[in-house]
MDTraj code that builds the backbone (N, CA, C; nanometers):
import mdtraj as md
import numpy as np

residues = "MET ASN THR ASP THR THR PRO ALA ALA VAL LYS CYS PHE LYS ALA ARG THR LEU ASP ASP LYS ARG ARG ASP PHE ARG LEU LEU VAL ALA ASP SER GLN THR GLY GLU PRO ILE PRO HIS PRO VAL ILE TRP LEU SER PHE PRO VAL LYS LYS LEU ASN ASN GLY GLU TYR ARG CYS GLU PHE PRO LYS PRO GLU SER GLY TRP ILE ALA PHE PHE ILE GLN ALA THR PHE PRO GLY PRO ARG ASP THR VAL LEU GLU ILE THR THR GLU VAL ASN ILE VAL PRO ASP VAL PHE PRO PHE PRO PRO CYS GLU GLY GLU THR CYS TYR GLY THR LEU VAL".split()
xyz = np.array([
    [0.9861, 0.9277, -0.5648],
    [1.0068, 0.8416, -0.6725],
    [1.0952, 0.9019, -0.7558],
    [1.1991, 0.8806, -0.8016],
    [1.2902, 0.9327, -0.9014],
    [1.3648, 0.8533, -0.9815],
    [1.3603, 0.9001, -1.1377],
    [1.4197, 0.8110, -1.2160],
    [1.4802, 0.9113, -1.3525],
    [1.5885, 0.8682, -1.4046],
    [1.6496, 0.9118, -1.5000],
    [1.5893, 0.9076, -1.6474],
    [1.5311, 0.7917, -1.6641],
    [1.4379, 0.7258, -1.7924],
    [1.2813, 0.7478, -1.7476],
    [1.2425, 0.8326, -1.8572],
    [1.0776, 0.8769, -1.8647],
    [1.0172, 0.7494, -1.8977],
    [0.9329, 0.6940, -1.7854],
    [0.8369, 0.5906, -1.7676],
    [0.7231, 0.5893, -1.8558],
    [0.6815, 0.4838, -1.8960],
    [0.5482, 0.5077, -2.0252],
    [0.4497, 0.5319, -1.9390],
    [0.4073, 0.5187, -1.8288],
    [0.2776, 0.5858, -1.7321],
    [0.3455, 0.5505, -1.5701],
    [0.2763, 0.6119, -1.5310],
    [0.3035, 0.6370, -1.3658],
    [0.1433, 0.6564, -1.2754],
    [0.1374, 0.5563, -1.1997],
    [0.0010, 0.5977, -1.1385],
    [0.0569, 0.5756, -1.0082],
    [-0.0628, 0.6259, -0.8930],
    [-0.0555, 0.5728, -0.7669],
    [-0.1480, 0.5092, -0.6876],
    [-0.1385, 0.4223, -0.6267],
    [-0.2596, 0.3321, -0.5900],
    [-0.2878, 0.3535, -0.4229],
    [-0.4056, 0.3716, -0.3809],
    [-0.4380, 0.3807, -0.2815],
    [-0.5488, 0.2916, -0.1799],
    [-0.5286, 0.2823, -0.0740],
    [-0.6058, 0.1970, -0.0193],
    [-0.6544, 0.2488, 0.1315],
    [-0.8031, 0.2157, 0.1858],
    [-0.8324, 0.2734, 0.3377],
    [-0.8452, 0.1508, 0.4116],
    [-0.8177, 0.1382, 0.5413],
    [-0.8679, -0.0091, 0.6240],
    [-0.9974, 0.0671, 0.6286],
    [-1.0867, -0.0989, 0.6682],
    [-1.2196, -0.0582, 0.6765],
    [-1.2440, -0.0189, 0.8309],
    [-1.1615, -0.0442, 0.9074],
    [-1.2265, 0.0243, 1.0427],
    [-1.0667, 0.0868, 1.1196],
    [-1.0484, 0.1410, 1.2437],
    [-0.9878, 0.1801, 1.3276],
    [-0.8807, 0.0883, 1.4187],
    [-0.9402, -0.0394, 1.4069],
    [-0.8424, -0.1335, 1.4741],
    [-0.7495, -0.2203, 1.4391],
    [-0.7675, -0.2189, 1.3036],
    [-0.6501, -0.2863, 1.2459],
    [-0.5652, -0.2569, 1.1159],
    [-0.4145, -0.2295, 1.0935],
    [-0.3894, -0.2200, 0.9400],
    [-0.4031, -0.3031, 0.8379],
    [-0.4914, -0.3425, 0.7772],
    [-0.4872, -0.4701, 0.7212],
    [-0.5522, -0.4137, 0.5810],
    [-0.4577, -0.4414, 0.5092],
    [-0.4775, -0.4082, 0.3621],
    [-0.5333, -0.5225, 0.2777],
    [-0.5219, -0.6585, 0.3404],
    [-0.5942, -0.7675, 0.2590],
    [-0.7104, -0.7740, 0.1781],
    [-0.7233, -0.8634, 0.0922],
    [-0.8539, -0.9072, 0.0214],
    [-0.9083, -1.0049, 0.0418],
    [-0.8455, -1.0908, 0.1474],
    [-0.9043, -1.1794, 0.2217],
    [-0.8457, -1.1918, 0.3330],
    [-0.9223, -1.2706, 0.4364],
    [-0.8686, -1.2931, 0.5885],
    [-0.9267, -1.4179, 0.6093],
    [-0.8581, -1.4550, 0.7231],
    [-0.8899, -1.6028, 0.8107],
    [-1.0105, -1.5867, 0.8733],
    [-1.1390, -1.6827, 0.8814],
    [-1.2478, -1.6375, 0.9302],
    [-1.1831, -1.7219, 1.0742],
    [-1.2550, -1.6174, 1.1403],
    [-1.1753, -1.6487, 1.3067],
    [-1.2422, -1.7565, 1.3679],
    [-1.3485, -1.8018, 1.2974],
    [-1.3831, -1.9526, 1.3622],
    [-1.3573, -2.0855, 1.2858],
    [-1.3480, -2.0830, 1.1489],
    [-1.3058, -2.1900, 1.0718],
    [-1.1530, -2.1956, 1.0285],
    [-1.0983, -2.0687, 1.0486],
    [-0.9794, -2.0587, 0.9408],
    [-0.9826, -2.0449, 0.8032],
    [-1.0813, -2.0562, 0.7661],
    [-1.1103, -2.0273, 0.6036],
    [-1.1045, -1.9168, 0.5300],
    [-1.0881, -1.8986, 0.4251],
    [-1.0475, -1.7329, 0.3669],
    [-1.2312, -1.6813, 0.3626],
    [-1.2403, -1.5695, 0.3926],
    [-1.3400, -1.4899, 0.3643],
    [-1.2675, -1.3463, 0.3254],
    [-1.3697, -1.3038, 0.2251],
    [-1.3503, -1.1329, 0.1420],
    [-1.3006, -1.0428, 0.2734],
    [-1.2602, -0.9454, 0.2551],
    [-1.1979, -0.8256, 0.3217],
    [-1.1980, -0.7227, 0.2323],
    [-1.3054, -0.6779, 0.1979],
    [-1.3449, -0.5771, 0.0527],
    [-1.2301, -0.4264, 0.0727],
    [-1.1241, -0.4583, 0.1072],
    [-1.0346, -0.3175, 0.1027],
    [-0.9842, -0.3147, -0.0616],
    [-1.0016, -0.2125, -0.1159],
    [-1.0346, -0.1798, -0.2551],
    [-0.9133, -0.0964, -0.3018],
    [-0.8108, -0.1002, -0.3783],
    [-0.6784, -0.0265, -0.4072],
    [-0.7467, 0.0471, -0.5206],
    [-0.7177, 0.1818, -0.5003],
    [-0.8075, 0.2789, -0.6447],
    [-0.6830, 0.3497, -0.6918],
    [-0.6672, 0.3937, -0.8578],
    [-0.5852, 0.4501, -0.9014],
    [-0.5800, 0.6213, -0.9021],
    [-0.4824, 0.6673, -0.8451],
    [-0.4786, 0.8554, -0.8369],
    [-0.3920, 0.8861, -0.9058],
    [-0.3910, 1.0053, -0.9550],
    [-0.2877, 1.0593, -1.0243],
    [-0.1639, 1.1257, -0.9528],
    [-0.0387, 1.1010, -1.0127],
    [0.1056, 1.1332, -0.9509],
    [0.1237, 1.2529, -1.0182],
    [0.1734, 1.3371, -0.9317],
    [0.2582, 1.4890, -0.9621],
    [0.3948, 1.4501, -1.0116],
    [0.4398, 1.4952, -1.1767],
    [0.5236, 1.5023, -1.2171],
    [0.6390, 1.6243, -1.1562],
    [0.7491, 1.6037, -1.0912],
    [0.7861, 1.7230, -1.0363],
    [0.9264, 1.7295, -1.1378],
    [1.0058, 1.8259, -1.0936],
    [1.1364, 1.8472, -1.1717],
    [1.2316, 1.7132, -1.1700],
    [1.3370, 1.7212, -1.2542],
    [1.4176, 1.6098, -1.2345],
    [1.4066, 1.4508, -1.2730],
    [1.2721, 1.4179, -1.2997],
    [1.2467, 1.2961, -1.2937],
    [1.1754, 1.2658, -1.1623],
    [1.1355, 1.3560, -1.0899],
    [1.0612, 1.2898, -0.9750],
    [0.8999, 1.2611, -0.9724],
    [0.8590, 1.2009, -0.8873],
    [0.7173, 1.1916, -0.9402],
    [0.6628, 1.1747, -0.7831],
    [0.5610, 1.2096, -0.7273],
    [0.5076, 1.2413, -0.5812],
    [0.3432, 1.2029, -0.6029],
    [0.2990, 1.1521, -0.4976],
    [0.1574, 1.1265, -0.4662],
    [0.1575, 1.1832, -0.3141],
    [0.0961, 1.2239, -0.2335],
    [0.1001, 1.2480, -0.1048],
    [-0.0933, 1.2587, -0.0605],
    [-0.1398, 1.2327, 0.0582],
    [-0.2425, 1.1899, 0.0922],
    [-0.2470, 1.2833, 0.2719],
    [-0.3871, 1.3200, 0.2949],
    [-0.3644, 1.3739, 0.4224],
    [-0.4121, 1.2723, 0.5403],
    [-0.3290, 1.2458, 0.6555],
    [-0.3934, 1.1764, 0.7693],
    [-0.5487, 1.1824, 0.7843],
    [-0.6169, 1.0571, 0.7507],
    [-0.7468, 1.0304, 0.7764],
    [-0.7945, 1.0239, 0.9034],
    [-0.9219, 1.0593, 0.9117],
    [-0.9458, 1.1033, 1.0546],
    [-0.9880, 0.9535, 1.2021],
    [-0.9798, 0.8703, 1.0617],
    [-0.9771, 0.7066, 1.1520],
    [-0.9370, 0.6211, 1.0836],
    [-0.8880, 0.5372, 1.1286],
    [-0.7952, 0.4096, 1.0585],
    [-0.6776, 0.4467, 0.9538],
    [-0.6560, 0.3744, 0.8552],
    [-0.5086, 0.3969, 0.7863],
    [-0.5605, 0.4162, 0.6248],
    [-0.4821, 0.4621, 0.6075],
    [-0.4513, 0.4666, 0.4331],
    [-0.2923, 0.4281, 0.3779],
    [-0.2935, 0.3393, 0.2952],
    [-0.1983, 0.2661, 0.2287],
    [-0.1812, 0.3282, 0.0856],
    [-0.0510, 0.3470, 0.0306],
    [-0.0501, 0.4062, -0.1157],
    [0.0880, 0.3500, -0.1412],
    [0.0972, 0.3553, -0.2983],
    [0.2199, 0.3798, -0.3456],
    [0.2331, 0.4010, -0.4673],
    [0.3664, 0.4260, -0.5290],
    [0.3424, 0.4646, -0.6533],
    [0.4078, 0.3525, -0.8048],
    [0.3297, 0.2955, -0.8780],
    [0.3336, 0.2062, -0.9786],
    [0.4306, 0.2944, -1.1184],
    [0.5554, 0.2666, -1.1704],
    [0.6284, 0.3058, -1.2745],
    [0.5946, 0.2546, -1.3664],
    [0.5773, 0.2236, -1.5064],
    [0.5872, 0.1267, -1.6197],
    [0.6699, 0.1952, -1.7116],
    [0.7898, 0.1076, -1.7537],
    [0.8610, 0.1045, -1.8703],
    [0.8344, 0.0121, -1.9782],
    [0.9216, 0.0844, -2.0894],
    [0.8881, -0.0242, -2.2067],
    [1.0149, -0.1622, -2.1879],
    [0.9535, -0.2032, -2.2154],
    [1.1014, -0.3705, -2.2079],
    [1.1228, -0.3868, -2.3468],
    [1.2027, -0.5184, -2.3417],
    [1.3072, -0.5644, -2.4846],
    [1.1164, -0.6236, -2.5568],
    [1.1232, -0.6429, -2.6807],
    [1.0202, -0.7463, -2.7485],
    [0.9249, -0.7492, -2.6990],
    [0.8413, -0.5734, -2.6792],
    [0.7030, -0.5591, -2.6415],
    [0.6353, -0.5944, -2.5364],
    [0.7539, -0.6118, -2.4416],
    [0.7690, -0.6363, -2.2618],
    [0.7299, -0.5325, -2.2161],
    [0.7091, -0.5401, -2.0638],
    [0.7014, -0.4161, -1.9991],
    [0.7828, -0.4301, -1.8574],
    [0.7927, -0.3763, -1.8260],
    [0.8819, -0.3500, -1.6512],
    [0.7794, -0.2746, -1.5360],
    [0.7297, -0.3227, -1.4920],
    [0.6913, -0.2514, -1.3449],
    [0.7162, -0.2531, -1.2458],
    [0.7584, -0.1308, -1.1816],
    [0.8347, -0.1440, -1.0807],
    [0.7450, -0.0303, -0.9789],
    [0.7801, -0.0841, -0.8193],
    [0.6643, -0.0004, -0.7573],
    [0.7799, 0.0138, -0.6366],
    [0.7184, 0.1733, -0.5449],
    [0.7705, 0.2094, -0.4351],
    [0.7298, 0.0761, -0.3219],
    [0.8166, 0.1206, -0.2044],
    [0.7581, 0.0508, -0.0912],
    [0.6405, 0.1034, -0.0347],
    [0.4989, 0.0358, 0.0198],
    [0.4354, 0.1030, 0.0664],
    [0.4265, 0.1822, 0.1651],
    [0.3461, 0.3186, 0.1696],
    [0.3859, 0.3978, 0.2820],
    [0.2193, 0.3990, 0.3364],
    [0.2259, 0.4207, 0.4726],
    [0.0900, 0.3924, 0.5496],
    [0.1151, 0.5428, 0.6504],
    [-0.0601, 0.5992, 0.6151],
    [-0.0837, 0.7182, 0.7021],
    [-0.1656, 0.6727, 0.7700],
    [-0.1689, 0.7110, 0.9191],
    [-0.0831, 0.7697, 0.9973],
    [0.0336, 0.6939, 1.0143],
    [0.1510, 0.6717, 1.0433],
    [0.2517, 0.5778, 1.0590],
    [0.2811, 0.5190, 1.2295],
    [0.1403, 0.4636, 1.2814],
    [0.1236, 0.4361, 1.4079],
    [0.0509, 0.3008, 1.4157],
    [0.0407, 0.2215, 1.5099],
    [-0.0024, 0.0970, 1.5039],
    [-0.1160, 0.1236, 1.5855],
    [-0.2153, 0.0020, 1.5902],
    [-0.3012, -0.0076, 1.6764],
    [-0.3106, -0.0748, 1.8624],
    [-0.1553, -0.1100, 1.8694],
    [-0.1757, -0.1784, 1.9870],
    [0.0189, -0.1234, 2.0347],
    [0.0230, -0.1594, 2.1509],
    [0.1367, -0.0830, 2.2030],
    [0.2863, -0.1834, 2.1747],
    [0.3826, -0.1192, 2.1976],
    [0.4808, -0.1881, 2.1185],
    [0.5431, -0.3419, 2.2493],
    [0.5964, -0.4459, 2.1262],
    [0.5806, -0.5450, 2.1787],
    [0.7664, -0.6040, 2.1919],
    [0.8062, -0.6360, 2.2841],
    [0.9153, -0.7247, 2.2667],
    [0.9158, -0.8735, 2.3335],
    [1.0584, -0.9541, 2.2969],
    [1.0609, -1.0462, 2.3885],
    [0.9456, -1.1590, 2.3225],
    [0.9848, -1.2688, 2.4525],
    [0.9275, -1.3956, 2.4248],
    [0.8037, -1.3896, 2.4492],
    [0.7232, -1.2759, 2.5191],
    [0.6053, -1.3017, 2.5436],
    [0.5136, -1.2173, 2.4514],
    [0.5822, -1.1886, 2.3063],
    [0.5021, -1.1169, 2.1820],
    [0.4415, -1.2447, 2.1068],
    [0.4651, -1.3300, 2.1139],
    [0.4413, -1.4661, 2.0321],
    [0.2694, -1.4434, 2.0177],
    [0.2216, -1.4338, 1.9267],
    [0.0671, -1.4496, 1.8578],
    [0.0537, -1.5598, 1.7341],
    [-0.0521, -1.5074, 1.6821],
    [-0.1175, -1.6070, 1.6106],
    [-0.1609, -1.4990, 1.4852],
    [-0.1136, -1.5592, 1.3626],
    [-0.1620, -1.5080, 1.2299],
    [-0.3047, -1.4778, 1.2292],
    [-0.3612, -1.4052, 1.1722],
    [-0.4956, -1.3736, 1.1460],
    [-0.5107, -1.3564, 0.9778],
])
top = md.Topology()
chain = top.add_chain()
for i, resn in enumerate(residues, 1):
    res = top.add_residue(resn, chain, resSeq=i)
    for name in ("N", "CA", "C"):
        top.add_atom(name, md.element.get_by_symbol(name[0]), res)
traj = md.Trajectory(xyz[None], top)
């Protein structure tokens, strides 16, 4: 992340998958029998961010032995009239691989879980 304006706060948030079968970082998932929402306790934790030169900020994490890690940076800026503006980077997932082969065409239709 790079900015010319100094943010009031910069944080990195990281979560880890519960297993090595799904890249799933949701707090709730659908029960396979009833479709009702059930807890999926993926916890997002805050980590320090490195401040580099020229307004750059960075957080890095090693590739996990199994499963996936997702992380993003959040910058908080002061806004008008005692408000704040929070901006985040896109989510990065390590490793950048999927637990299934590529799928193309009409045979790829599936169901949401």
